[in-house]
Structures are given as structure tokens and as C-alpha cells.
BALOBA-1460 file (C-alpha; in Angstrom, 3 decimals):
// residues 104
<rec num="1" residu="m" x="2.397" y="-107.465" z="128.705"/>
<rec num="2" residu="s" x="4.037" y="-110.106" z="126.588"/>
<rec num="3" residu="h" x="2.284" y="-111.977" z="123.840"/>
<rec num="4" residu="t" x="2.871" y="-115.528" z="122.840"/>
<rec num="5" residu="k" x="2.366" y="-116.876" z="119.363"/>
<rec num="6" residu="d" x="-0.973" y="-118.448" z="120.277"/>
<rec num="7" residu="n" x="-2.749" y="-115.429" z="121.756"/>
<rec num="8" residu="l" x="-1.928" y="-112.906" z="119.037"/>
<rec num="9" residu="p" x="-4.712" y="-111.688" z="116.782"/>
<rec num="10" residu="k" x="-4.781" y="-113.310" z="113.347"/>
<rec num="11" residu="e" x="-3.479" y="-110.152" z="111.639"/>
<rec num="12" residu="e" x="-0.372" y="-110.088" z="113.848"/>
<rec num="13" residu="q" x="0.553" y="-113.765" z="113.795"/>
<rec num="14" residu="v" x="3.890" y="-114.683" z="112.326"/>
<rec num="15" residu="h" x="3.787" y="-116.684" z="109.127"/>
<rec num="16" residu="i" x="6.754" y="-118.686" z="107.963"/>
<rec num="17" residu="t" x="6.866" y="-119.825" z="104.382"/>
<rec num="18" residu="s" x="8.625" y="-122.973" z="103.345"/>
<rec num="19" residu="y" x="11.457" y="-123.312" z="100.881"/>
<rec num="20" residu="k" x="9.056" y="-125.185" z="98.635"/>
<rec num="21" residu="d" x="6.843" y="-122.079" z="98.343"/>
<rec num="22" residu="h" x="9.814" y="-119.865" z="97.540"/>
<rec num="23" residu="f" x="11.225" y="-122.339" z="95.041"/>
<rec num="24" residu="s" x="7.900" y="-122.825" z="93.254"/>
<rec num="25" residu="t" x="7.445" y="-119.041" z="93.075"/>
<rec num="26" residu="l" x="10.945" y="-118.684" z="91.647"/>
<rec num="27" residu="i" x="10.282" y="-121.373" z="89.028"/>
<rec num="28" residu="a" x="6.961" y="-119.763" z="88.054"/>
<rec num="29" residu="l" x="8.535" y="-116.319" z="87.671"/>
<rec num="30" residu="l" x="11.474" y="-117.685" z="85.682"/>
<rec num="31" residu="l" x="9.147" y="-119.661" z="83.416"/>
<rec num="32" residu="l" x="6.994" y="-116.603" z="82.781"/>
<rec num="33" residu="t" x="10.104" y="-114.533" z="82.048"/>
<rec num="34" residu="v" x="11.342" y="-117.118" z="79.538"/>
<rec num="35" residu="i" x="7.934" y="-117.140" z="77.849"/>
<rec num="36" residu="t" x="8.000" y="-113.336" z="77.625"/>
<rec num="37" residu="v" x="11.478" y="-113.349" z="76.074"/>
<rec num="38" residu="v" x="10.567" y="-116.089" z="73.591"/>
<rec num="39" residu="i" x="7.457" y="-114.185" z="72.508"/>
<rec num="40" residu="s" x="9.354" y="-110.910" z="72.150"/>
<rec num="41" residu="v" x="12.221" y="-112.480" z="70.165"/>
<rec num="42" residu="f" x="10.405" y="-115.025" z="68.028"/>
<rec num="43" residu="g" x="6.930" y="-113.505" z="67.931"/>
<rec num="44" residu="a" x="7.914" y="-110.193" z="66.357"/>
<rec num="45" residu="n" x="5.582" y="-110.844" z="63.387"/>
<rec num="46" residu="l" x="2.553" y="-110.803" z="65.664"/>
<rec num="47" residu="r" x="2.841" y="-107.060" z="66.462"/>
<rec num="48" residu="s" x="0.025" y="-106.152" z="68.832"/>
<rec num="49" residu="l" x="-0.671" y="-109.760" z="69.829"/>
<rec num="50" residu="s" x="2.859" y="-110.146" z="71.182"/>
<rec num="51" residu="v" x="2.489" y="-106.888" z="73.113"/>
<rec num="52" residu="f" x="-0.827" y="-108.051" z="74.545"/>
<rec num="53" residu="t" x="0.636" y="-111.414" z="75.501"/>
<rec num="54" residu="a" x="3.635" y="-109.748" z="77.162"/>
<rec num="55" residu="l" x="1.309" y="-107.469" z="79.144"/>
<rec num="56" residu="l" x="-0.825" y="-110.418" z="80.187"/>
<rec num="57" residu="i" x="2.228" y="-112.352" z="81.369"/>
<rec num="58" residu="a" x="3.498" y="-109.278" z="83.232"/>
<rec num="59" residu="t" x="0.126" y="-109.010" z="84.969"/>
<rec num="60" residu="v" x="0.331" y="-112.645" z="86.067"/>
<rec num="61" residu="k" x="3.862" y="-112.031" z="87.368"/>
<rec num="62" residu="v" x="2.660" y="-109.020" z="89.359"/>
<rec num="63" residu="i" x="-0.092" y="-111.107" z="90.943"/>
<rec num="64" residu="v" x="2.388" y="-113.868" z="91.861"/>
<rec num="65" residu="v" x="4.791" y="-111.373" z="93.424"/>
<rec num="66" residu="a" x="2.012" y="-109.607" z="95.319"/>
<rec num="67" residu="y" x="0.549" y="-112.880" z="96.545"/>
<rec num="68" residu="y" x="3.762" y="-114.350" z="97.939"/>
<rec num="69" residu="f" x="6.278" y="-111.560" z="98.507"/>
<rec num="70" residu="m" x="3.849" y="-108.819" z="99.527"/>
<rec num="71" residu="h" x="2.020" y="-111.318" z="101.760"/>
<rec num="72" residu="l" x="-1.450" y="-111.032" z="100.230"/>
<rec num="73" residu="k" x="-1.675" y="-114.742" z="100.922"/>
<rec num="74" residu="y" x="-1.843" y="-114.000" z="104.645"/>
<rec num="75" residu="d" x="-3.740" y="-110.692" z="104.610"/>
<rec num="76" residu="k" x="-7.457" y="-110.127" z="104.712"/>
<rec num="77" residu="k" x="-9.325" y="-111.384" z="101.649"/>
<rec num="78" residu="i" x="-10.558" y="-107.876" z="100.795"/>
<rec num="79" residu="y" x="-7.013" y="-106.946" z="99.744"/>
<rec num="80" residu="t" x="-6.840" y="-109.957" z="97.455"/>
<rec num="81" residu="w" x="-10.166" y="-109.003" z="95.895"/>
<rec num="82" residu="l" x="-8.983" y="-105.430" z="95.358"/>
<rec num="83" residu="v" x="-5.824" y="-106.604" z="93.590"/>
<rec num="84" residu="l" x="-7.852" y="-108.978" z="91.419"/>
<rec num="85" residu="i" x="-10.275" y="-106.197" z="90.485"/>
<rec num="86" residu="v" x="-7.368" y="-103.972" z="89.448"/>
<rec num="87" residu="a" x="-5.865" y="-106.824" z="87.394"/>
<rec num="88" residu="i" x="-9.201" y="-107.497" z="85.681"/>
<rec num="89" residu="l" x="-9.614" y="-103.807" z="84.869"/>
<rec num="90" residu="f" x="-6.075" y="-103.660" z="83.494"/>
<rec num="91" residu="v" x="-6.621" y="-106.693" z="81.265"/>
<rec num="92" residu="s" x="-9.963" y="-105.374" z="80.038"/>
<rec num="93" residu="f" x="-8.445" y="-101.994" z="79.142"/>
<rec num="94" residu="a" x="-5.560" y="-103.740" z="77.372"/>
<rec num="95" residu="v" x="-8.029" y="-105.815" z="75.366"/>
<rec num="96" residu="l" x="-10.112" y="-102.766" z="74.465"/>
<rec num="97" residu="t" x="-6.987" y="-100.848" z="73.438"/>
<rec num="98" residu="s" x="-5.824" y="-103.761" z="71.285"/>
<rec num="99" residu="i" x="-9.207" y="-104.019" z="69.601"/>
<rec num="100" residu="e" x="-9.194" y="-100.302" z="68.871"/>
<rec num="101" residu="y" x="-5.635" y="-100.488" z="67.528"/>
<rec num="102" residu="l" x="-6.446" y="-103.428" z="65.243"/>
<rec num="103" residu="n" x="-9.489" y="-101.644" z="63.815"/>
<rec num="104" residu="r" x="-7.582" y="-98.568" z="62.616"/>
């Protein structure tokens, strides 16, 4: 039994991304990498704030990569919610750790 593109279930349909999507993802990741390098080189006086900012930027980069390259954009929304919950938990624990470190 052969399947055509139109009668496949939504989970099995082929998705083709445009060059515009790939290029905008590349630009976003490069921009975030440049920001991370600038903060680490020129923001050395900030100590824990620069570490927190670098972790926050890394979290945003992970979400961008997961959304486009791991195809969360085309998966069920529950997977997107699960990734967002993990990211929120990570950021909250980073904030709590930074607060505890600053109050020593």
C-alpha cells in the first residue's frame, strides 16, 4: 500500500524548510555567540552576572536549535511545552544559585 503526501497522518508528513529559515537561524545563533564572547571578554568585572548571562544565552541557543534542527516546530505541542518547562526550571535554578552565591 503506497502513501501519497496528502493521505499521510500529520505526524508522518514531510516538512521542507526554506533557506530563509535556515539563514535566519544561522544569523540568530551567530549573533548569540558573538554576544556570549563579548560578555566573556569584556564583562569579566561582572563575575557572576556574566556567568548568568552566558547561561541564559546558552539556554536560548538550545531552544533555537531544538526548535529548528530537532524539528520541535513540526512535532506535537506537548514536546514544545516539555522543553519550555525544562528551560524555565533551568533558568529558575540558575537565578536561585546566583542569588545564593551573591549572598555569601
